[in-house]
Structure formats: C-alpha cells, structure tokens
N, C-alpha and C positions, 0 to 999 in steps of 0.2 A: 504494500500500500504506500502511495506517495506520502511525503511528510505534511500533506495538507491536513492530516488528522493528528491532533494532540489530545492525549488522555491525561487529565489531571488527577492526582491521587492525594488524599489526605489520610494518612495512616495514624489513627488515634489509638488510645488504649482501650476504648470501649466500642468504637465504631470505625469503619472504613467508609470514606466517601469518595466517589469518583465522578468525573465529568468528561463528556465527549465534546470536543470542539472541532468543527470541520470548516475549513476555509475561513477561520477567524470567527465563526458563529457558534455559540453554545447551543448544542442540539439535545443533550441528555444529561441528567444528573441522577445519581442514585446513592443509596447507602445501605450498609449491612451492619448488623450487630457483630462485634468481634471482640470478645473478652480476652484480650491479648495476654493478660496475666496468667491465663490458663495454659498458654503454650503457643509456639509459632505455628503449630498445626492449625490453629484457628485462623491465622492469616492465610495460610495455604488454601484452606477451604473457601475463604472469601474470594481469593484470586481465581479459583476455579469457577466460582459462580459468575465472576465478572467476565471471564472468557466465554461462558455460556450465554451471557447477555449480549456480548459484542463479539460474535464469532468472526466478524470481518476485521478485527483489530490487529491482525498480524502485520508487523512492520510499522505500526503507529509509533509516534514519539511519545514518551512518557515523562511528564513533569511531576515530581514527587516532593511532597512535604510531609512532615510527621510531627506527632507529639507522643507517640507510643513508646518512645525510648525511656519514658519515665516509669513504666510499670515495673513492679517488683519481680518480674520474670528475670530481669537483667541485674547483674551485680552493680553496674553503674550506668550512667547515661551514655557514655562513650561506647560501651559494649552494646547498648541498645541501638544506637544509630548505626553502628557497623553491621549488626545482625539484621536489622530491618532492611538496610540497603542491599545486603547479600541476598535476602529472601526475595526481594523485588527483582533483582537481577537474575536469579535462578528461574523465576516464574514467567517473566515477561520477555516477549520477542520484539526487539526494536530498541532504538537509542533511548537511554535513560539519562535524565538530568535531575539533580537534586537541588532543591531550593534552599539558599543560604541567606535569606533575608536581604539586608542592604548590601551584602557582598555579592549577590547575584546567584550564579549557577555553578554547580560542581559536577564534573563527570564522575562516574563510579570510582575511578582510580584516585580521586582526590577526597573522597568521603572521610576517610580516617583522619586526614590532616585537618579537615574543616568541620569536624563533628560538632564543635561548640556552636558554630554559626547555623548548622543544619538543624540542631536539636530545637524542637518546639518553635519553629519559625512560621507556622501556618498563619498565625494572626497577622504577620507582616504582609503576607501576600494579599489578604483581603483589604487591609488598611491601605496598601500601596495602590491597589486598583481604585478604591474609593477616593483616595486623595487625587489621583489623576483625573477622575471624572468630575469631582465636585470642587476641588481646591481647598475647601474649609469645612470642618464639621467634627463630629466625634463618632467613631465606629463603636457601636454597642452590640456586640456579638454574644448572645446569651444561648448557650448550648445545653446539653443534657447534664453537664458536670461542672463547667466553668463559664466565666464571663470575662470578655476582653473589653476594655474601655480605652480607646486609643484616639488621641487628639490628631487632627489633620489640619494643616495650615500651609498656605503657599504651594499647594499641590504636592506636598510631601508628608511623610509620616513623622510626627513630632513626639514619638514615644520617649519617655525618660529612661525606661529600662529596656534591656535586650533579652536577658535570660528570664526564665520563670522566677528565679529567686529575686532578681531585681524588680520585676514587675509586681510580685507579691508585696514588696516593700513600698512601692510607689502607689499602689491602688489600681494599677492598670490591669492586673490579673486578680480576679475574685474567684475563689474556689467554691462557687455556688452555681448550680444550674437548675433546670426545671424538671429533671427526671431522676437523676441518680443521687442527688444530695440527701443524706440522712437528715430528717427533720430536726433531730437533736443538735445538729450543727448550726442551726439558724439562731437559736435563742435559748437561754436557760429558763425563761418564764414566758407563758402565753396566757391570754385571757379566754376563758370559756364561760358563757352565760353571765358575763359581767364580773367574774371573779378571776383574779390572777392565780395561776397554778405553776408550780415547778414542773419542768419537763423531765420525763424519764430518759436518761442517757443510754438508751438501747436502740438497736437497729430494728425498730418496730415499723417505721414508715419512712417514706421518702417524699421529695417534692413532687414526684409523679402522682402520688395520692392526692395532693392538694389540687393540682391542675387538672387531674382527671375528674375530680368532683366539681370543679368550677366550669368544666367543659372547654378549657382552653388548650389542653394538651392533645395534639393530633395523635390518634392511635398509631399512625404510621411511624411516629417517633417515640413510641412507648415500647421499646424493643427488648428491654431487659426484664428479668423476673422481678416480681414484687418482693418487698423485704421479707415476707414470710413464705415466699414461693407459691402463694395462693392466687386466686382469681383476681381479675382486674375489673370486675363489675362494681356498681355503686355500693352494694351491700358490703362486699369484701373491703372496699376502699374505706368505708366508714369504720369498719372494725379496726383497721390498722391505725387510723387517726385517733380513735378513742383510746387505744392502748398507750398513746403518748402521754396521757394524763391519768392513767390508772382506771379508766372506765371501759365499759362495753358499749357497743353501738346501741343496744337496747335501752341504755340509760338516758337517752335523749331522742328527740325526733329528727327527721331528715333536715328540717330547716336549721336546727341547731348545729348539725354537723357541717352544713354548707356555710353557715356563718363562721364556724371554726376554721374551715379551709380558707376562707377569705381573710381571717385574722393572720394565719400563716403567710398568706400572699402579701399582706401589707407589711409584715415584718421583713420579708425578703426584699420588698421594694425599698423599705427604709434603708437597709444595708447597701443596696446597689446605688441608691441616690447619694448616700454619704460618700461612697467611693468615687462616683461620677463627679461630685463637686470637688473632690481632691484633685482629680485630673484636670478639671476646668480651671481651678485655681493655679495650677502649675503651668498651664499652657492656655492662656486666655484666647478665646476665639469670639468672633462677632456674635452678638445675641441672635442674629437672624440665621446663623449657620445651623444646619440641621443635625440631629442625631441620625446615624445610618444604622438601621436595624438589620440584624442578621441572626441566624440560628433558630432552632426549634422553639426557643423562648422569646421570639421577637415580639410577642404580645406584651411582654413586660417592658420592652424598649419603647413601645407606643405609650404605655402608661407612664414611664419615666419622662418622656417628652411632654406629656400633658402636665405632669407635676412641676416641671421646671420652666414651662412656657416656651418650648422650642418646637419648630417643625420636625417632622420625622420622615425620612426617605428610606424605602426598602432597598437593600443591597441588590435584590433581584432586578430592580429597575435599571441599575447600573450595569449589571452583568448581561442583561438581555436587551436593553434599550427599549424603544417604543415599537417593538415588533408585534404587529397584530396577530401573527401566526404563533406567538409564544402563548400556549394555553395556560390556564390557571394552574394545572398540575405541575407543569414545568417550572412556572414561576415559584411555586411553593417549594419544589425540590431544590431550586437554585438558592432560595433563601436559606435553606438548611445546610446545603452542601457548599456554601460560598467559598471556603478556602480551596477546595478542589477545583472549582470553576475559575477562581482568580488565578491560581498557579498555572493553569492551562492557558488562560488568556494572556498572562504575562509572558509565558514562553513564546506564544505566537508573536507577540509584539517585539520580543527580543530578536527574533529571526526574520522579521518582516523587512 
C-alpha cells in the first residue's frame, strides 16, 4: 500500500486507540480495552483485532505514541517503552515512527536512546494539533483514568511540565477520569441526604458508576469490569454506590441515589476546576479563548467551560473539520481517540 495511509496508535495501559488517515483525511477511529498490566499478550490480541478490522493495512505507515510504559508489568518506564516499541515492530508490517513530543519523531533504532521523550507523550500530540488549529485555548482531555489540562498560546503548546511527574506537580496531569477512578480517591467525605459521611476507602465503586447512573457515560467507553465484577445495570450500579457509605441500595430510593451520583460528579468537577485554574494562572490566555474538549469524559469539559464562563470547542471538530460526510459516530470516536488521530495527522503533515 502506498504511504498515503497512516495509522495512528495510542498504546495506553488500559486501552489501545487507533486511527486510519488516508490522503490526509481521518477516515476511522476505534479503541479496544487492553489491560496491559496483565501481560503483553493483551496487546498482541488487540493488534490482531486491528489487523482484522483493517485487512488492507499492509504497508501502511504507523505513527505511534504511548502511555502504557507506566504499568507495573515493567520494572521501569524505560523497559516499558522499549518493550512496547518491540511489540509494535514485531506485529506491524510497514514503516514505524514513534512520537517524541516536541522532539518530533524517532525511528525504531532510536527508541532506546529517546525513551524519556517517547514515554507518555500522547497528550503533546493532541495539544500540538489543537494549538495549530486554534492558536489559543486550553486542551481539556478527560479520559477513563486521567485528565490532561494543557495551555495553548501563539499556536504552540505552553505546557510547564514534560514528564508525568512534572505535570502531576504543575496540575497539568490529574489522575482522575470518568470510568476507572476509584470513588474513594475523589474525597474523604461526601454528602448523602443532607448529611456528610466519611467514605469507605475500599474499591467498592468507580467513577463509571457515577456517570453510568447520570446517563453521561457512553456504554461504548465503559469497557472494563465493574469494581465488584458485577453487572452494569442501574440496580447493580446503585448497590456499588451505596457501599461507599456503608449502606445498601434498598436503604434509599432511586432519586436519592441519583442525587448521590450527582454529588460525586460535583466533587470531581470541583477538583478539575481547581487544577484548571492553576494552569490558567501559570499561562494566562485570553478570556475568549476556548476550552478544547476531548476524551470519553468530554461532558465534564463542557461543564467546566460553563463554570468558568469560557466557550468550548470539541477536538473532533479540529480533527475532522467541517466535513458533512463525517457522521456522528465518527465524530464521537474521534473525540475519544484524539491522541491516535492527532499523531497520525501530525505524521502526515511532517511528510507533506
């Protein structure tokens, strides 16, 4: 296949996302659950599924970014980057390029030497593409597990930190998402029926339970088992939420549990807003500049924009443009798989 096709890959610790770009146009985006901490065989299985989805991909160029090097399968992050690069090289037929953030691209032979730049650089790809498109704003990428808050100004990425460790210190990386985050990580106390209660520090429920009950979490992005390994219907979800404060679902009615879910939602928004304000204080941008929403938790980015009085722009609109042929399903997948789409489009522009 000629190099008119670029497949972008975002190899995470819990999901793999991939995007198909042909002649510079984003045509397809998909994701798979991939609990990488359970073994590299999980990644091998996903890559086999990708080949089944795109059997015509032989010879395509592959643009690869990753965050999966952080999982505790690996002794350290360097080993993770090298192992993931090797796994991709073994499985894929065609030229491979690894994204190293502001340093650009690395061939497979350079991965070991550049592992620190390659490690967890996926956020830079999304931010760089958004900065090129808009000039100024803040990327708010809220995923299943983490949130990236990245200032954009002058058409460039204005991040304070580069590594995960530095971004955790600056507030640009918040280890909270809308699916896999244990609820006990959000707060030590929560209000139920007008009374504050201490929270049980047990893995009884996750943020997926909150947003499943509020109706905001798309089932297509609710891919991992529930905290108790149980069902994901409303009744089972209420049971898990009730356990967080030592109750059973039968101790209150459905409206009480919905209000309880919304209380957790507000607590998470409070935390994200506080971190966003830290980012804005460090890198002031125009009041009219938008938040750029991305990720399966983009509904919280919309809520944050309303809270702080800024417009909000979807990253999918930047990835796809004003294409009438881009159906709603593709737009939604692009919103969630933004780093994979961004890294593919950036690679196309690099070689144009």
